[in-house]
Structures are given as structure tokens and as C-alpha cells.
N, C-alpha and C positions, 0 to 999 in steps of 0.2 A: 374189441370185442372184448363182450363180456364172459367168463368162465364157463366151461359147460352147464347145463340146467339152471343156468340164472336167468332169471330173467327180467328186461329191462324194456324200459321206458321209452317209446317212439317220440323220435324229435317234434317237438309243438309246433308247429305252422302249417297255414294252411296247403289243402292239395287234395290231388287225389289218388291219395297212397291206396285206398284200399280199393278202387278202382283199373289203378294199375296194374294191383295184384293180382285181381279173379284177370284180369284182363289178357298177362304176362301165363298160370297155370293155364288157363283156356287156350291158348296157345299152342302151349306144349303138347294139350291132351289130344287139338284136334290130328299133330302130329303123330301122335299115334295112333288116331283113328283114320288115318291116312293109311301110315303104314299097313294097318290090317287089310284096307281094303284091296291094295294093290295085292298083297298073299292072293285074295280069291280070284284075278285074274291071271289066271293065265291061258296057254291053249290048251290042256288038260283040264278033267273034272276037280274039285277039291280033296284031298287025301286027307287021312283022320290029322295025320301032326298038325298041319296045314293047319285044317282049321283049329284044332284044340288052340294053335298061336292065336290065331286072327279071335279066340272068345278068351283069349290072356290081352291080347290086344287091347280088346273092348273093355273087359273090366279094371286095366291100368288108366285108362283113358276117363272112366268115368268116378275113378277116386282122384286121380289128377282136378279132374272137375270138383270134385267134392273139397279138396283140399281148400280149393283159389277160393271155391263161397265162403270154406271157415275162417281165414286167413282175413277176407275181407272183411265178415261181419267183425270181424274180433279188433281190428281197426278203425272200425266205422263208430263199434260202440264206445272208443275214446274219443274219438268226436262229437257225438251226439251228446252224452254225459260228462260234461267235464268236471264235476260236483264231487264225480266218484272216480278216490284213485285207481286207477286200474293197469295194470300191466298186459301186456301183451306176450306170450312166449316165444322164443327164436323158434326162426322153421325149419330148424339145422335139422332134427329129427324124418321131418317131410321131402325137403332136397335133398338128403343123403338115399332116403327110401325112394326117391323119383330116379333117381341116378341110379340107383344101386337095378330095382325097375327095369329100366330103360338099357342097360347095358347088357338082364337076362335074354332077355326081347329082342335082343338086337342076333343075340351070338344064339335064340334059338332059330331065328327066322333065315338068319345064316347057312344053318343046319339046315332043316325043312327045307330051302333052297336049291341046297347040292345035294340033294336026295334026289334018285333018281322019281320018275312021274309024277 
């Protein structure tokens, strides 16, 4: 692994790297969106706190889809244009950001579910 802040050149081999990357981010986003939907289904109507967490879930899900699409485009640009020496930045920031957002949403979801009402 290269030092933080460095760029690395992806391994030069054929494959569906960009497609797998996009699908992985989209699967993660679908999990977040599914959690948002589950928060809305309860025997009582949605409270303000639950609605706020659902809106945050949807926002994080959309950002994750955007991360995946952007990362896939970066990888595809390498495959499509071999004449230009392009490097793909590491996805460290996106991965850490998604992990932190997931942890915060999980904690908020647990708090909302434990609140009465």
C-alpha cells in the first residue's frame, strides 16, 4: 500500500474492475436505503426523530451511489485511454467517510428505536 495522499496506478490487466467497484458501492447504498425504509414501518406513525434519520439515510445512500459512479468513471478512464498516463487516487477518504457515516446512522437508528413512541 502506498503512503497516505499518494496516487497509485491500478494493476494493468483486463477485467471488470470499474463495474465491480460501482456494484459494491451500490450494494452498500441499497443496504442504507433498506434501513431507512425499515425505520418508517412501525405500528405507530413516524416521529420527527425517525424522519430525520430516514432523510440522513437517504442522503448517505445517494452519496454512496455517487462515490461508486465517480470511482468507476476514474477506473474506466484508465482502461479507455491508455496513451495518457493517468493515476487513480486511493479510495481511502471515501471508505473512511462511508464507515463513519454508517456508524453514526447506526447509532442514531438505535437511539430512535429505543425512544418511546
